[in-house]
VEXDONU-665668 format. One line per field, with one value per atom (N, C-alpha, C): residue in one letter; residue number from 1; atom name; x, y negated, z. Coordinates in Angstrom, 2 decimals. Atoms other than C-alpha are relative to their C-alpha. Layout:
<rs>
aa <- [A ...]
i <- [NUM ...]
at <- [CA ...]
x <- [X ...]
y <- [Y ...]
z <- [Z ...]
</rs>
This chain:
<rs>
aa <- [M M M A A A K K K L L L K K K P P P A A A E E E I I I K K K S S S A A A L L L A A A R R R L L L P P P T T T W W W K K K R R R T T T G G G P P P V V V I I I S S S R R R T T T F F F A A A F F F K K K D D D F F F V V V A A A A A A M M M K K K F F F V V V N N N A A A A A A A A A K K K L L L A A A E E E A A A A A A W W W H H H H H H P P P D D D I I I D D D I I I R R R W W W N N N K K K V V V T T T L L L A A A L L L T T T T T T H H H S S S E E E G G G G G G L L L T T T K K K K K K D D D F F F Q Q Q L L L A A A R R R K K K F F F D D D A A A L L L A A A K K K G G G]
i <- [1 1 1 2 2 2 3 3 3 4 4 4 5 5 5 6 6 6 7 7 7 8 8 8 9 9 9 10 10 10 11 11 11 12 12 12 13 13 13 14 14 14 15 15 15 16 16 16 17 17 17 18 18 18 19 19 19 20 20 20 21 21 21 22 22 22 23 23 23 24 24 24 25 25 25 26 26 26 27 27 27 28 28 28 29 29 29 30 30 30 31 31 31 32 32 32 33 33 33 34 34 34 35 35 35 36 36 36 37 37 37 38 38 38 39 39 39 40 40 40 41 41 41 42 42 42 43 43 43 44 44 44 45 45 45 46 46 46 47 47 47 48 48 48 49 49 49 50 50 50 51 51 51 52 52 52 53 53 53 54 54 54 55 55 55 56 56 56 57 57 57 58 58 58 59 59 59 60 60 60 61 61 61 62 62 62 63 63 63 64 64 64 65 65 65 66 66 66 67 67 67 68 68 68 69 69 69 70 70 70 71 71 71 72 72 72 73 73 73 74 74 74 75 75 75 76 76 76 77 77 77 78 78 78 79 79 79 80 80 80 81 81 81 82 82 82 83 83 83 84 84 84 85 85 85 86 86 86 87 87 87 88 88 88 89 89 89 90 90 90 91 91 91 92 92 92 93 93 93 94 94 94]
at <- [N CA C N CA C N CA C N CA C N CA C N CA C N CA C N CA C N CA C N CA C N CA C N CA C N CA C N CA C N CA C N CA C N CA C N CA C N CA C N CA C N CA C N CA C N CA C N CA C N CA C N CA C N CA C N CA C N CA C N CA C N CA C N CA C N CA C N CA C N CA C N CA C N CA C N CA C N CA C N CA C N CA C N CA C N CA C N CA C N CA C N CA C N CA C N CA C N CA C N CA C N CA C N CA C N CA C N CA C N CA C N CA C N CA C N CA C N CA C N CA C N CA C N CA C N CA C N CA C N CA C N CA C N CA C N CA C N CA C N CA C N CA C N CA C N CA C N CA C N CA C N CA C N CA C N CA C N CA C N CA C N CA C N CA C N CA C N CA C N CA C N CA C N CA C N CA C N CA C N CA C N CA C N CA C N CA C N CA C]
x <- [0.04 -12.50 0.63 -0.44 -12.12 1.13 -1.08 -9.03 -0.60 0.52 -9.60 0.44 -0.31 -9.69 0.91 -0.92 -7.10 -0.64 0.67 -9.61 -0.33 0.30 -10.60 1.27 -1.28 -6.94 0.41 -0.35 -6.31 -0.83 0.89 -9.31 0.38 -0.37 -8.29 1.33 -1.30 -4.70 -0.11 0.19 -5.95 -0.37 0.38 -7.33 1.11 -1.16 -3.97 1.27 -1.09 -1.44 1.41 -1.33 1.47 0.39 -0.27 1.19 0.34 -0.44 2.89 -0.28 0.28 1.97 1.18 -0.99 4.53 -0.60 0.64 2.78 -1.19 1.13 0.42 0.12 -0.30 1.70 -0.12 -0.07 1.09 0.91 -0.92 3.69 0.15 -0.27 4.53 1.10 -1.03 7.54 -0.40 0.32 6.77 1.30 -1.21 9.44 -0.37 0.23 9.71 1.23 -1.10 11.91 1.19 -1.08 13.91 -0.46 0.27 14.08 -1.14 1.04 11.88 -1.38 1.28 9.09 -0.40 0.28 9.40 -0.50 0.41 9.11 -1.38 1.34 6.10 -1.06 0.92 4.41 -0.13 0.03 5.36 -0.87 0.79 3.86 -1.48 1.40 0.64 -0.55 0.42 0.48 -0.23 0.16 0.93 -1.34 1.30 -2.12 -1.14 1.03 -4.20 -0.05 -0.09 -2.99 -0.58 0.51 -3.76 -1.52 1.44 -7.26 -0.69 0.58 -7.86 0.31 -0.48 -6.22 0.55 -0.62 -4.22 1.34 -1.31 -0.49 0.92 -0.91 1.88 1.41 -1.44 5.50 0.52 -0.51 7.46 1.51 -1.43 10.92 0.32 -0.33 12.45 1.45 -1.33 15.41 0.09 -0.15 16.31 -1.27 1.20 13.60 -1.01 0.91 11.86 -0.60 0.71 9.26 -0.74 0.73 8.05 -0.97 1.04 4.79 -0.40 0.41 3.83 -1.19 1.24 0.37 -0.37 0.62 -1.09 -0.82 0.79 -3.65 0.47 -0.61 -1.67 -1.03 1.00 -4.72 -0.78 0.72 -6.25 0.96 -0.98 -3.02 0.09 -0.07 -3.17 -0.66 0.57 -4.76 -1.51 1.43 -8.16 -0.37 0.46 -10.27 0.68 -0.62 -8.68 1.35 -1.29 -5.27 -0.17 0.22 -6.61 -0.64 0.59 -8.69 1.08 -1.07 -5.63 0.99 -0.89 -3.48 -0.55 0.62 -5.95 0.15 -0.17 -5.75 1.44 -1.40 -1.95 0.27 -0.16 -2.10 -0.54 0.62 -4.42 0.87 -0.88 -2.14 1.24 -1.21 0.88 -0.27 0.35 -0.96 -0.16 0.12 -1.47 -1.38]
y <- [1.39 5.21 -0.83 0.80 2.56 -0.96 0.96 0.43 -1.40 1.35 -3.13 -0.94 1.03 -6.08 -1.04 0.99 -8.88 -0.94 0.91 -11.22 0.72 -0.78 -8.45 0.23 -0.19 -7.79 -1.29 1.30 -11.49 -0.27 0.21 -11.68 0.92 -0.96 -8.54 -0.37 0.40 -9.78 -1.24 1.20 -13.08 0.37 -0.47 -11.08 0.81 -0.74 -9.31 -0.80 0.91 -12.17 0.54 -0.54 -10.07 1.07 -0.97 -7.65 -0.73 0.59 -8.40 0.96 -0.82 -7.19 -0.05 -0.12 -5.95 0.94 -0.81 -4.75 0.74 -0.77 -1.90 0.48 -0.45 -1.63 -1.17 0.96 -3.50 0.60 -0.51 -3.26 -1.01 0.83 -4.57 0.66 -0.48 -4.27 -0.37 0.17 -3.81 0.07 -0.02 -4.59 0.40 -0.51 -2.87 -0.24 0.30 -3.17 0.94 -0.96 -0.04 1.15 -1.14 3.19 0.87 -0.85 5.13 -0.61 0.66 2.56 0.06 -0.09 2.57 1.39 -1.38 6.36 0.32 -0.19 6.30 -0.57 0.60 3.94 0.88 -0.84 6.16 1.24 -1.19 9.23 -0.31 0.40 7.39 -0.39 0.38 5.95 1.25 -1.25 9.46 0.66 -0.58 10.65 -0.76 0.79 7.76 0.31 -0.29 8.46 1.38 -1.36 12.16 0.04 0.04 11.44 -0.68 0.70 9.07 0.73 -0.73 11.55 -0.97 1.03 8.61 -0.33 -0.02 8.63 -1.10 1.06 5.63 0.54 -0.23 5.64 -0.67 0.50 5.13 -0.10 0.23 3.62 -0.41 0.26 3.70 -0.48 0.57 1.51 -0.41 0.18 1.67 -0.52 0.52 -0.69 -0.58 0.51 -1.52 1.14 -1.00 0.49 -0.74 0.58 -0.44 1.05 -0.85 1.05 -0.59 0.43 0.88 0.84 -0.68 1.73 -0.29 0.08 2.39 1.27 -1.21 4.84 0.59 -0.58 6.97 0.57 -0.63 8.81 -1.02 1.05 5.49 -0.93 0.82 3.93 -1.43 1.34 0.94 -0.09 0.25 -0.61 0.20 -0.22 0.43 -0.48 0.36 -0.37 0.84 -0.93 2.64 -0.54 0.56 0.91 -1.10 1.12 -2.19 0.45 -0.54 -0.20 0.59 -0.61 1.75 -1.05 1.09 -1.39 -0.68 0.61 -2.91 0.91 -0.94 0.24 -0.01 0.06 0.07 -1.28 1.26 -3.59 0.12 -0.17 -2.71 0.91 -0.92 0.16 -0.73 0.72 -2.15 -0.98 0.93 -4.57 0.71 -0.78 -1.76 0.11]
z <- [-0.39 -10.48 -1.12 1.13 -13.17 0.36 -0.15 -13.61 0.11 -0.20 -12.40 -1.13 0.98 -14.78 0.66 -0.57 -14.34 1.01 -0.95 -12.64 1.31 -1.21 -10.20 0.82 -0.69 -9.37 0.70 -0.59 -8.78 1.25 -1.14 -6.45 1.16 -1.04 -4.54 0.64 -0.54 -4.15 0.88 -0.82 -2.75 1.43 -1.32 0.18 0.68 -0.53 0.65 -0.32 0.38 0.58 0.22 -0.23 1.86 -1.02 1.05 -1.06 -1.29 1.26 -4.37 -1.14 1.18 -7.83 -0.96 1.06 -10.32 -1.03 1.02 -13.44 0.59 -0.48 -12.53 1.45 -1.36 -8.93 0.97 -1.10 -5.67 1.06 -1.01 -2.93 1.13 -1.18 0.51 0.80 -0.91 2.78 1.42 -1.41 6.47 0.79 -0.84 9.09 1.43 -1.35 12.48 0.86 -0.91 15.56 -0.19 0.18 14.74 -0.90 0.88 12.76 0.54 -0.60 15.18 -0.23 0.23 14.91 -1.48 1.44 11.11 -0.36 0.30 11.02 0.59 -0.59 13.34 -0.96 0.97 10.86 -1.24 1.21 7.90 0.24 -0.29 9.57 0.11 -0.10 10.40 -1.37 1.36 6.86 -0.85 0.74 5.47 0.31 -0.38 7.42 -0.66 0.68 6.06 -1.49 1.43 2.54 -0.32 0.22 2.81 0.13 -0.19 4.13 -1.19 1.16 1.18 -1.31 1.17 -1.22 -1.04 0.83 -2.57 0.64 -0.64 -1.96 -0.55 0.45 -2.08 -0.23 0.02 -3.10 1.27 -1.28 0.12 -0.07 -0.09 0.50 1.44 -1.40 4.00 0.09 -0.24 4.99 1.45 -1.44 8.70 0.65 -0.67 10.08 -0.98 1.01 6.80 -0.81 0.79 4.93 -1.11 1.13 1.46 -0.54 0.57 0.25 -1.35 1.33 -3.43 -0.44 0.39 -4.76 -1.44 1.31 -8.18 -0.17 0.26 -9.51 -1.32 1.20 -11.94 -0.97 0.87 -13.25 -0.83 0.73 -14.35 -0.75 0.70 -15.58 0.50 -0.56 -13.24 1.35 -1.32 -10.21 0.02 -0.21 -8.89 1.40 -1.34 -5.83 1.06 -0.94 -4.18 0.51 -0.40 -4.15 1.04 -0.91 -2.44 1.32 -1.23 0.05 0.90 -0.78 1.13 0.50 -0.43 1.26 1.26 -1.18 3.74 1.22 -1.11 5.87 0.50 -0.40 5.87 0.78 -0.74 6.94 1.42 -1.33 9.82 0.86 -0.73 10.83 0.53 -0.40 10.94 1.14 -1.07 13.23 1.33 -1.23 15.69 0.43]
</rs>
């Protein structure tokens, strides 16, 4: 999967306003009512990531979970990152 061009990244991010770009990575912090709810989300996100064979970096802080995506094999962002970000957003909505 080819690395996206800057204009493509800008367009894709416009459709994911809660995600932020830092260099070759997009990330979002999700907030939950408590640790148990955060862990339930992490486990469900792990299943989505495994099915997509594309794994985010995950940072867990009590009721907050930060997911960070990039395509290491391509050296930056690809469609795969944005597709998975949308799935994580849908998962968080329930």
